[in-house]
N, C-alpha and C positions, 0 to 999 in steps of 0.2 A: 186364561190366555197365557201362554208360555213365551219367553223371549226367543227371538231368532238365534240359532246356535252360533251364527257368525258374530252377533252382538255379544253373546256370552264370552266368546274367545277374546274379543276385543277388550271387554271389561276385565277379564281374567288377566290379560297381559299387564294391565294397570295395577291390579290388586297384588300381583306377584312381587312387585317392587317393595321391599321392606323399608319404606320411607319413614322411619321413626325419628322424629325431630328431637326428641328428648335424649337420644343416644348419640353422642359425638362420633362414635364409630360408624354410624349410619349416614353421615353427612353426604357421602357420594350417592347413596341410595335416594336420599331426599332430592338431590339434584337430578338424578335419573328420572324420578317421578315428574319433576317439573319439565324435563325434556320430553317426556311422554306427552304431556299436555301440548307443548309446542308442536310436536310432530303431528298430533291429531288435528290441531287447528290448521296447520299447513296442508294436511291431507284433505281438509274441507274447502280448500281454495283460498285460505287466508294467509296471513303472515303472523309469525309469533317468534319471540326470542326470550331467552333467559336474561333477566335484568339483575345485576348484582346489587346487594344491599349491605348496609353497614352491619346488620345483625348476623349475617352469615348465610342462611338459606336464600336462594334467589327467588325472584318473582317470575312467573310466566306471563308475559304481556304480549297481546296480539289482537288481531281483528279479522273477522270474516265480513267482507263488505256486502251491503245489500245487493240483491240480484239486479235491481234496476234503480237508477238514480241515487246512488249512494250519497251524493252531496246534499240532497234534499231529504233523504230518509231519516227518520228518528234513529238515535243511537241508544242501544241497550247494553248496559254493562253486565257481564256475567262474572260472578265471583264464586270461588270455591277454594278449598285447600287440599293440597296433595300430600300433606304429611298425615301420619296416623299415630295413634297411641301405641306405647310399647305393648307387646303381647301379654306380659305378665307371666304367671305360672304356666309353663307349657303343658304340665301334666293335667291341667284343667281343660285343655282343648281336646275336642274329639277328633281333630285332624290338625295338621300343621297350619298355623295361622296365615302363612303366606303361600299356601297351596290351596287356592279357592276351589270350591266344589259345589255341586248341586246336591242337596240332601233333602229329599222330599219336596216340599214347597219352598224351601229356603236356598239362598246362595250364602254359603258360609265362608268367612275369611275376614281377617283384619282389614278395615277400611270399606267393607261392603256398604255400611250405612253412613259412616262418618269418616270422610265425606266423599271418598272416591266414587262410590256407587251413585250417589246423588249428583255429583258433579258430571259424571258421565251422561246422565239423562239429559242435561242441558246441552252439553257439547254435541251429543248425538242428534238431538232435535235440530240444532242449527246446521249440522252437517247434512242432514236429510233434505232440509229446505233449500240449502245452497246447491246441492247436487241436482235438485229438480228445477233450479232457476226461480224458486218461489220465496226466497228469504226477503221479507219486506223491510227489514231494519238492519242497520249496521250493528253487528255483535262484537263489542269490545270484550276481550277476555283478560281478566287480571286475577291471577290465582297465586296463593302463597304457600310456603312450605314450613310455616312456623306457628300456625294457628293453635296447635295443641300445646305449645309452650308459651302462649300468651304474647307472642311477638306483635309488633306494631309496624312492620315494614310496609304493609299494604296501606295502613293509615297514613304513613309518611308519604307514600306514593301519591295518594289522593290529595294530600295537602299541597303538593307541588304540581298537580296535574291541571293543565289549562284547558284541556279538551272537555272534560266532564261527560255527562250522559243525560238523556231524557228520563231514564229509569234504570233501575238495577234489578236483576233477578238472581236470587240465591236459593239453592236447594241445600239446606243444611239444618233442618229442624224436623221433628217427628210429627207424624199423624197422631191424633189422640187415640185412635184405634183403627184397624184396617177398614177401609171404605169411607172413613170420615177425614177428609183433608182439612188443613188449617193454614191460615195466614198469620204469621206472628206480627203483632203490632207493638211489641215492647220486649226488650231484653234487659237483663240485669248486668250491671258492671261488676268488676272485681278489683279488690285490693288484696295483695298477697304479701305476707311478711315472714321473715325468718328471724327468730328470737334466740339469743344466747344469754344465759344467766350464769354469773359466777358469784360465789358466796365465800370465797376464801382461797387459800393457797393449795390445799391438797384435800383429798378425801379423808374422812375421819372415822374412827371406831365408834359405833353407836353406843357401846357400853360406857365408854369414857366421856363421850360428848353429847349423847342424845338428850334433847331437851334444853341444851344451852347453846349449841352451835347452830348457826343458820344453815338450813338444808336447801340446796338449790332447787330440788323438785317441789318442795313446799312453796318456796318463793315464786317459782314459775306458775304453780297452781293459783296463787293469789292474783298474779298478774293477768293470767288468762281469764279468771272469773270476772274481771272488770269489764270485759268486752263480750264474753259469750252469751250473757243475758240480753245483749243488744239494748242498752239503756237509751232513753229518749234522745239524747244528743246524737246518737248514731242513726236515728230514724228521720232526721230533719230533711225536708224537701221531697219525700216520697209522694208520688202522684197516685191518689186513690183510683181504683177502677171505676169506670162508668157503670150506670145501670145496665146498659147494653152488654158490656163485657161480663158483668155478673150473671146476666141471663144466659149468655153463651156458655159460661163455665158450668152452669147447672146441667147442661147437656152432655158434659164430659163424664168419663168414668169416675165414680165416687173415689175420693181420696183414699179411703180405707182400702179399697180394692187395688189401687195403684201401689200402695205400700206393701200389701200382702203379696202381690205378684212379683215384687222385687225382693221378697224375703226380708223386708224391713219392718221395724217396729215403730209405732208412733212415739215422737219425742215427749208428748204430753197428751192429756185427755182431749184437747181441742185440735190437735194437729191434723187429724183426719178430716174433720169438718172444715177447717180453714186451709186445706191443702193448697188450693189454687190461689187464694188470696196471699198466702205466705210465700209461695214459690214464684208468683208472678208480679206481685205488687209490694212485697215487703223485703227489707234487708235481712240477712242471716249471717251469723258468724260461726265458723267451724274450725276446730283444731284438727289439722290434717296429719299431724305426726308429732311424736314426742320421743326424745332420747335422753337417757341419763341414768346413772347408777347401775345396778345389776338386777335384771329381771329374769334371767335364765338359770341362775344358780343361787344357792343360799349364801348370802354374804351380808353381814351386818355392817353396812357402810352408810355414812352420811355423805351423799354426793356433793361435790363442790361445783359441778357444772351440769346444766340442763339446757337442752335445745328443743325448740318447737317451731313448727310451721303452722301459721294460722291465717285464715283468709276470711274476707267479708264480701258477700254478694251485695252490691249496691242496687237499691230499688230504682225503677224508672223515675226520673225527675230529680234524683239526688246529684249534688255537685261533688264529683270525685275528689277534687283537690281539697275541698272543705272537710269532707268526711275523713280523708287521710290525715289531716291535721288533728282532728278530734280523736281519731283512733290511736294515733301515736301518743298523744297527750295522756289519754286514759291509761295506756300501758305503763307509761313512765310514772304517773301518779300512784299507781298501784304497787310499784316495786317497793318492798320493805327496806328500811334503813340497812345499810351494809351490803346491799345487793347491787352488783354491777349488771346493768341491762344493756345489751346491744340490740338494736332494731335495724334490720335491713329490709327495705321495701323492694320486693322482687317484681311486682307488677302492679299497675294501676290503669284500669280501663273503665271509662264511663259507661253508664247505662244508655240505652237507646230507645227512642220513641218513633213510631211510624204513623203518619196521618192516614187513618183508614179510609178517609174520604178523598184522597188524592186520585186523580183520574187514572193513573197507571194502576193503582191498586184495584180500582173498580173494574177496569178492563181485565185485569188478571182474574178477579173473582168470576166474571162472566166466562172467561176462557176455561177455567177449571171446571165450571159447572157443565159446559158443553162437552168437555172431554171425559169427565168422570160421572156425570149425571147427578152430582150433588154439590151444593155450594159450600165452599170452605167456611169453617168457623173462624172468628177473629179471636186469637188467644195471645197470652203473654207466655214467655218461657223464662225459666230461672237461670239459664245458662248465659254465657257472655260471648258476644261476637263483636270484637272491636270495630269492625267495619261499619256496623249499623249506625252508631252515633256519628261516625266520620261522614257517612253518606248524608245523614240528616243535616249535618253542618254545611254540606255543599249544596243543599236543596235538591238532592236527588231522591225521588220517591222509590221505595224499596218493596219488592214482593219477596218475602222471606217465607219459604215453605219447604216441603220435603216429603220423602216417601219412606222414611224410617217408621217403625212402629214400636210401642212400648216393649214388645218381646224381642227387640232387635239386639239386645246385649251390647249396646254401645259402651265403649271403654272397658268391657268385660271380656272374659274368654268366650269363644264361640259367637263372636259378632256375626250378625246375619241380616239379610235383606230378602223380603219376599220376592221370589222369582217373577211372579206376575206383575210386580210393581215396576219392573223394567219397561215393558211395553206401555203400561199405563202412564208411567212418569214421562216417557218420551212423548207420548200423545199430549199430555198436559203441557209440557214444555213447548211443543210445537204450536199448540193452540195459543199459548201465551205470547210467543214471539209474533205470530200472525196478528193477534189482537193489538199488540203495542204499536203496530203501524198506525193505529188510530190517534197516536200522539202527534202526528204530523200537523 
């Protein structure tokens, strides 16, 4: 099943906008992508406006009313993000990242899978139902342009939102493999830190001072080692997976195959076997970048300054504020005498849990099964979606799914979405909106 050419052109007009939130020079493009969402909602018979935020990128906030009896109809919140990752090395792309195209069975371009393509599926389904006079729920649209930089403007919006919703539907997560949909019932949180280490006034000659002067890179290594092994204090509060979850994970692609498909190597002997437990139910600490000294030329220097970015994925159930306190304490305790350590926390978002037995989730599972012929698996994902814990805090049950696949190259060059997933995704979204009328 191939998508309607008119749908493709509609989606391509969205994908062509280089809405890279991490690049300040693209702020106008991020705004333009938000305006695209507003225009689409208005074209579907609703109202939508850009709402300014303190952080910078605006929200697109609007609503498509139910076709009949909107005052008594259930309200479904649709969330997605219209910002995208930077394209990275352009020479690694087979075609320009913001010139989407169909290549065989794929739609290729930045944002196809994360998240413009997936968001389009939901918006298109609501539009089709509204045009036919068959939309049984009020569809509230709240989309942001800073998800890729860990922003929380949508969380702040929800904190001050009095209207609420009876359910939320988000398409921003992958299928385990083509043909096997999934509903996410837990997401990990994130704590992100920028470290700066200084060990003296100036760089030194290693011949004269090697072995006696404190080396900033050595000091940074000791500091990072205190957290990268994820000691017990950083594991407090993690909620173990249920027997049902473990059984579902055994139906997924083996961890060893997932790593191999991504060109990755296991971190240790048990990493492949424990793949889903670690990425879905456990915390993880990663050093995301280091700078210091000289690495490109031969220079016998003892560097006086070293910089690193380090992040921790928080397991479902963990208290973000408590873990943040422990994390920073471990860093400072590990700093050797004479070392000046500066720690800036750049992001802190809690993990999220979804009740798989919530009526909205059950209705969604049935709807997907009708549309796709297979019932979604209940899984956890290792990524972070700040809106998930925010919705849980408001008591709004969430259907978190999506039509990306492991081969979709999310956050990498040649990002892509299976072309056949456009009509399939619209069908699943349509059935889901129809089913959620049952919440009345």
